[in-house]
N, C-alpha and C positions, 0 to 999 in steps of 0.2 A: 504491503500501499503507501503510494508516495508520500511523501511528508506535507502535512498543511504548511510549515515553515518556508517563508516566503525565502530563495534562491537568488542574494540581489547576482550573482554570476551570471541567472537566467532571466531576470527580472531589466524591463527597458527602464535604464534610467536617468535621468537627461545626461546631459555635457555637460553641461555647466549649475554647479550651487553657488547662488547668490546669497550671504549676509551680511542683516544691517546690526550693528552693535548700536545696541539699546539698553537704557537705563529705566526704571520706571519714575514714573512720572509722582513726587513727591514735591510739595510747594516747602519752597525753604531749601531742596537739597537738588532739585534739577532745573539746569537752561537759570542758572543764577545771576550771570552775565548780563543776561537782557532786564535787569534788575537795577536799577530803572531802566528804561522808561515804564518796564510793564512791573504789574504788582507777584509775590512769588504766588499766589494761586494764579493768575494770567501766566504766567510763565510756565509753568508747571500744565496746563492746558494747552499752549502753545508745543510741548515736546509731545503730547498720543497726539493731537493732529499731523505733527508732524511724523510720528512713525505709522499714524495710518495710511499716509500719503506717499510714506516711502514703500509702504509694505504693497500698496496698489501699483507703483510704479516696478515693481518688480516682476507683477505679476499681469505685469500687462506688458513685461519684456516677454516674459514667457510665453505669453500667447504669438509671439511671429518666432522663437526660435527654442532650442532646446537646454532651456533654462529651469531649478528649482529653487523656490521663495526662502529662506528662513531669519528669524531675529535671533542674535546670537544676543544673549538678555544678563541682565544682574538688576539688582542682587541678587542671590540665590534661592532668596524666597519669592521672585517674584513673578512666579510662574501664573498665577492666577489672574494677576493685572493684564499681562501677555494674551492669555485667552480669551478674556473679556473684550478687546481693543482689537483686537484682529484676527483675520479672515480665518476659515479652518483653514484653510490652501498653505499659508502660512506656517512653516515648520519650526521648532521652538528648537533652542541650543544654548544649554547654562553656559556662559563664561562668563563667569568669576573671580576675578584673579588679579595680587595690589598693580599691578602693570598695566598700561594700556598693551603696551607690548605681548603680555604672556598672553591678553584675553583675544588679543589677533592672531597671533600664535595659535593659540589652541581653537579659534574657530574655526578656521581653514584647517586644522587636522580630524577636526569635526565631520566636514565638509569631503574629503580625503576618503575617511571611515564609511561613507555612505556610498561610495565607489563613485563617488562625481569623477570629475577626466580634469576638470579645473573647480578650482576655485577661488571665490571675491567674496573679499570683502568691502561694505559702503558706509560709508556714513547714515548717521537716520535726522543729519541737523541739514540734508537740502532739500529743503521740499519740490522744487522747483527742478529738479534736475532732470536734467533732457534721458529721456529711455534711451534715444540714439545710442547715449553715449554706455548703456548696460550693455545694448548691444554691441555695439564695435568692441570693449571690451571679449565679451565672446566669444565675439567671430577671431578676433587675433589668437589667443587662448586655444581653436580648437586647428591653429594651425601646428602644421608638423613641429617637432624642436623642442628643447626647453625654454622657455621665456615668462615676463614677468609683464604686467600690465600695470600704468601705474595714473590716475586721474588726479594734477595739482590740485590744491583750492587756494583761494586767492590769501589766505593768511600764512601761507608759509608748509602748511601741512599738507594734507591730503583727503583726497574723498570718498576715492577708490584704490585696491590695490587688488592686482586678480593673479595665482600665477597657480604653475600647470603639477605642481612636486611639492613640496613641502621644504621654505627655507629658512630655517630659525634666523641665520644671521641676519636677516631681512630686519630684522624688528630691536636686532640690540645695541648697545649703544648708541641709542635714539633720544635724544631732548623731545619729549614729549608735551605738547602743549607750545612748542615754541614757533619761530620760523623757519626754523632750520629743518624741519624734519624733511619733508620732501626731497634736500639735499642731502644729505643724510642716508635717507633710503635709493638715494642714487648711485651712493658711493656704496653701501653697501653691495647693490647690485653690481657696482664694476669689479668689488673683492674677487662678488662669487663667478663672474666672467657670464651674470648673465642678460641677456638680451630682452632689454627694457622699454617698451613700446610707452608713449607719451599722450596719453589724449589731451581735452584742450582742457583747461583752468575752469575752474568753478569758485559757487561760494558755500561758507558755511554760516548759516545763519545763528550764527553764540556770540552776537552782541548788536549794540542798537545801530550800530551802522548799518553792519551787515541785514539787521530786520529791516532797514529804508529802502535798502535794495530790493529787498523782495517785497515789499508795500507798492515800491513803484513797477516791479513784474506786475504784480498782482494786481492793483487799483488803475493804474497809471498808462500800460500798454509798455511801459517800457524795457529792455530785455537787455541782459546782467549780457548777452554776446550773439549780439544780431544774426548770425548765421546759425545759429540753432536756437534748436523748441523748445523752448522748456515746457515740464510737463507742467497737469493744470491740476495744483492740489485742494480739489474739491475740498478736502477737511479743515484745510488751512485758512484758505479763504474767508468761508462760513464761516470761522471761531474769530477773524481780525473784524467780518463784516458785525457780528454779533457784539464786539466789543467796544467796536466803535460807536452801535448804536446807542450802547449803554453803558459808556463810561467817560472820562474826560480822555484817555488814548491822544486821542488826537491830538488835541491842545498840549500834554506833555509831548507829543513829537515832533507835533509845530509842520504837519506833511500835507502838504496840500489835495494829497487822495486823501486823504481822511475826510478830510473835511468834507470835498467832493461825495465821498459815500457815503456822508450824514446828510445830507442832501435831498 
């Protein structure tokens, strides 16, 4: 009698696993660099909206190519939060370690353990990240030979890293949360003689200046990169529309888009 246990060797596993790195939304602990102009409660709501939108973005990419979507989360007891706020097609991976590098390395290892031939980690701070960049990363990693893909962020970090094999050195001796992260990651790839495909720069929404870029995209039709089509983050847009109508946020930001949205 055949075993009912799924044999991954015979199962059709998507070629590329993409995991968004995420933290549960807790006022006073989540997205605190957005306070001010947001309140702690609003910053936590913003985090939740971003998570929902990046999950939908990954699933949108999965309709166009062989991708499976994940959230690599922390803290360790946050699984109920993510189960309540994410689509059922997103698989959860616990990735709670003392350093960001260790979390990223663990998430990538987990994707390979699930038999994906390529592993990609993305941030959860870029709700308008073009879906085309996720597709480009998957396409590059499907090419023959070992290689990596890097998506530089405006602040010097990165919004995406993809690999075809686990390379722990990519996460060692990195000054996390500084403007040196992308440069140092490229240096590690050079040490490994690992070819690295560089995607167009995008931005993280982790401070007030980046928040203004986001709101200009959502409400003024301004594009961060005119040659790219930003994703349409319906949860993020709905949240800020409601905040405009129910708080003084438009005055704290002094942003024309908010004033027009409230009229």
